[in-house]
C-alpha angles and dihedrals in degrees: 000000000000116000113256089230089068091054098041099040105099090208088074112080124206093265092055092047093050090044090057091052093049092049089050092052093046105030093162093054094234130126113150107148121059124183112205115200133196105201126221109278092218123055119240094241092065101029111130117196090204090059089047093050088051088056091239102135121091113264110178121168110252095251096167095051092047089055091050090049090054094053095043093051090046086059092052103263129127117237138179128196117220112187102193091177092058094041093051094045093046092051092049094043093052094042127102089241096278104113135151111194098203096043092051092042092052094045093051094045096042091050093053093047091050094050101039103033096200126207092206133020122207118192123194118223111179099161137039093242091057094065099087090058091044089054092048091053092048092049091051092051091053092048089049095050122347090202093067110095121222128209130178130198141170138092099309101047091039089060097036101032099146093046090049092052097045096044091053090065092223100315092104108057103175139026120208106214125219122335108000101194092117106008096063095047086047089055091052089049088051091053090051092049092245096119142006095220116127127160145153093017132137135191144151119257116187086343092304120120114241124183138183102216098186110112126222102196115185115241127238089260092053095051091054094079124108120244120255102233093181108190097335111134093226092169089065097056097087090051093065103031149007125289109182121331105273116046103074100050096033099042102026139254096286099052113115113229135190141164130256132191123213101171144355129232133021135255089223129076103203112182094232096050130085098200095100092048093048103037100028129232122330133002129290116204132208117223113269091235092055092050095049093042089055090050090051092048093051090046095049100037102037103021093244110169102168128050133197116205112230091196118126090206109023095166097043095123111039097197093049092045091053090049092048096049091039093054091046089053093045093053092050093220095186092229138111129220143188139200099225091157093066135251133228108260093210090063095057122100135167094264093052092048092050094048091045091059093043091052094052108274113161100163136029127182123201126208101226102146097175144016093211116097094211094053092046088054092049090048090051091231113181094231146046138231087264091056090052094051091046092051091051091050091051092050092051084070088062104052093166090068112082108225125206133183128210114218132183126209128184095044111166111286092357110160133211089253091055090050089052088053089056091049090049093051093048092051092047093050092046097199114177094256143350129217110211115206128193109234103263121190115233115199117267094013123124091237091059089054092048093050092051093047091049091052091237097124111112121229112282137045127303088255092058095046090046091055092047091052097051092096088066088058093050097245094137098247107189095209090057091044090054089048089053092049092052092051092049091055092055128075098221110165110259120221129173105243090194091060101031099051128069116264092246093052115122110215120226118241088252090057092051091080092062091044088052089058093049094046091048089056097045099046103031114027099027091053089062089073090067096049121099102146104119092215092054093042089054091053092045090051092054092046097047090046087056090048094050097043103038113011110037115021120200092017110156092184093059092044093049094055093040086056090051092050094047091048090055090048090053094249093133099164094050089046090056091051092054091046091053091047090053091049092049093049090050092054090057098045129062087183093063096036092057092048094047089051095048093045093048094243098129091073090047090053093048090049093063113099 
């Protein structure tokens, strides 16, 4: 153990204290083999093999770890990538339905540890809900060999480093803060006595939190490198899970999909988002040639034909965006792409929209969040209601591109009237669909502080609430699915909170779930009644078919409106099938029957031929 004098002596700065700990962990100054792990994106307690076999869990390629692997091997170290998320999903997807999460998890992990014998294990943790599985992996490493050091990095631990360390109960020894492209390889060099560079690193020493605050942000030149995918079958990922929200139902089951990154950072500083805290101020861009060359490599080597931009601010620089999309169109890459991550509406113009379609865009999501000017101001959104309406008008000129809006409800002190403003905006914009998200506090963001100060935080940690809210984000959380089934089996009286409460009423976080249902009906399903454009009806049919088959089983609302769309498209027999499905689901569910009655949907259902 470190001497207390080292910790308590003010003459020792954080770098010296952390240096002592690293030297203690690696007294021989040798660390040659690093195992980089992408954890399962769904925790074992809610994992549902049926959801996995339907390919309905997220299965993104571990882009960040592949970049780290490239830099580490460039410096002379041996690395291996272990994508536990892919391995678990693949095993479940290819199984006959008999699947034990922990047994498979242990067998896969034990086998890799036995074969590779790492000196250091790095575990990625991009999101709050990933932490329980990160902790499980770290605990297993320590049981396997206490001498192996464990570090975690990514958006969540970078913004909740002390909490991540303390909650691990000693299994996680270090947290790599912010982007680790250079800082983590520098740490490995430090261990091997090749360098004295250390930065953006945190640990516990004698139960005291110690942090190196100095950032080591990779330059635009550094982020232009290609990932080192090693032997990962990245072309297989979209077969067993979701990458983005558009490719599978718009391009078909067999299309190979991957991610691509054009820039890092965001020009905005929204109070609910952690991008500015993690990536720093501003946006760093890769060269256009490096981006397109990577697309061509993935297309030619792995057969990737659809790409999802990982960028948090794809349209940040209009001139560069026009050049990027224009060059993609000029080269006739033979691929499609989507912006599932969301773009800033204020950055869109007619030229960008036109070039987006010409370069292969099939789906574009917009980060709207609210239709209330005051809330947009409090959120620090880089746009106005006028920008949103203008963007929607531009996209109406490109009906082949499926448009989606991200909305947030339950913002601190948000009233019923402000929620109605959001509904009104959504209906005026008439995007193809809206994803409604319950306001979820991310560590170190201003919104998290506001929610706590307003007393709106539910009992339990941010990790627990994040897991409970995953159903809102469509990740297939089994606990939420079971909750939904229980509610459907009851005959609780349904009342429309948005109509039955005063306009200045502030809903509780518990009431947000019912508001989510009502909003979903008003701005998504109800809008279908006003759509007659055959191009848009075709896209809506594909999307609602995806919803009914994969995302929301036994959903009479989805089947009703899918029947309406198919009736308008002249697909009478399929429309009848969906009508009958809706009728059968209603017979089995007092939950749905009551809501259909109160929303006036029973007459609509009866009116279908």
